[in-house]
Structure formats: structure tokens, C-alpha cells
C-alpha positions in Angstrom: -9.4 -10.9 -0.5 -7.4 -8.1 -2.0 -9.7 -5.1 -1.4 -11.0 -3.4 1.7 -12.9 -0.2 2.4 -10.9 2.7 3.8 -11.9 5.2 6.5 -14.7 7.4 5.2 -12.7 10.5 6.2 -10.2 9.7 3.4 -10.9 11.9 0.3 -9.7 10.0 -2.8 -8.8 13.2 -4.7 -6.5 14.5 -1.9 -3.0 13.4 -1.1 -3.3 10.2 1.1 -0.5 8.8 3.2 0.0 5.2 2.3 2.4 2.6 3.9 2.9 -0.8 2.4 4.7 -3.4 4.5 5.9 -6.5 2.7 6.5 -9.5 4.9 7.5 -13.1 4.2 4.0 -14.3 3.5 1.8 -11.2 3.7 1.4 -7.6 2.6 0.0 -5.1 5.0 -1.4 -1.8 3.7 -2.0 1.3 5.9 -4.1 4.0 4.4 -4.2 7.4 6.2 -3.1 8.0 9.8 -4.1 4.5 11.0 -2.3 2.3 13.5 -3.6 -1.0 12.3 -3.6 -2.3 8.7 -6.4 -1.3 6.4 -5.7 -4.4 4.4 -3.8 -7.6 5.2 -3.4 -9.8 2.1 -1.4 -13.0 1.3 1.7 -12.4 -0.8 1.2 -13.8 -4.3 4.8 -14.6 -5.1 7.8 -16.1 -3.4 10.3 -13.3 -4.2 11.9 -11.6 -1.2 14.1 -9.1 -3.1 14.3 -7.3 -6.4 12.5 -4.6 -8.2 9.3 -2.8 -7.0 6.5 -1.9 -9.4 3.7 0.6 -8.7 0.4 0.3 -10.5 -2.5 2.7 -10.5 -5.9 2.1 -12.0 -9.3 3.7 -12.6 -7.9 6.4 -14.8 -5.6 7.7 -12.1 -2.6 9.7 -13.2 -0.5 7.9 -10.6 1.0 10.9 -8.8 3.4 10.1 -6.0 5.2 12.4 -3.6 7.8 11.8 -0.9 8.1 8.2 -1.9 10.5 6.2 0.3 11.4 2.6 0.0 13.2 1.2 3.1 14.1 -2.2 4.3 12.4 -3.5 7.4 14.5 -3.6 10.5 
């Protein structure tokens, strides 16, 4: 439910554009230059504001660049 494959052209060791859209009941994740969500998952909590946490796994250093957090319009 919370995992989906990404386009095979995505190289996991390269910089990958990622967009996360948090809605009232769902979270949509766009990986790479796609127009439709790579993953659509139900939101686990009820919070609609507050702090944002970023988690990386599988031994990743968790490098981020050009990180922007913007409210939906």
C-alpha cells in the first residue's frame, strides 16, 4: 500500500526530482518528470499543519538539494 515501483529510467544514485503533495486524506508522490502520481497513499494521521519530517532508509546519506516546502493553493 505504501510502496510502488518507479520508472525504470530513474537511476537511484542520481539526483531525482521528487514532489510530495499532502492532501486532506491522501499523500501523492511524484518521482521524476511524471505528470501523474507514482504513489497515492492514504494519510496515516489527522494532522493538517505542523512540522515536517524527512526520513531516509537503506543506508542513504539523505542528501537533499533545492528543497522547497510550499502550501497548496
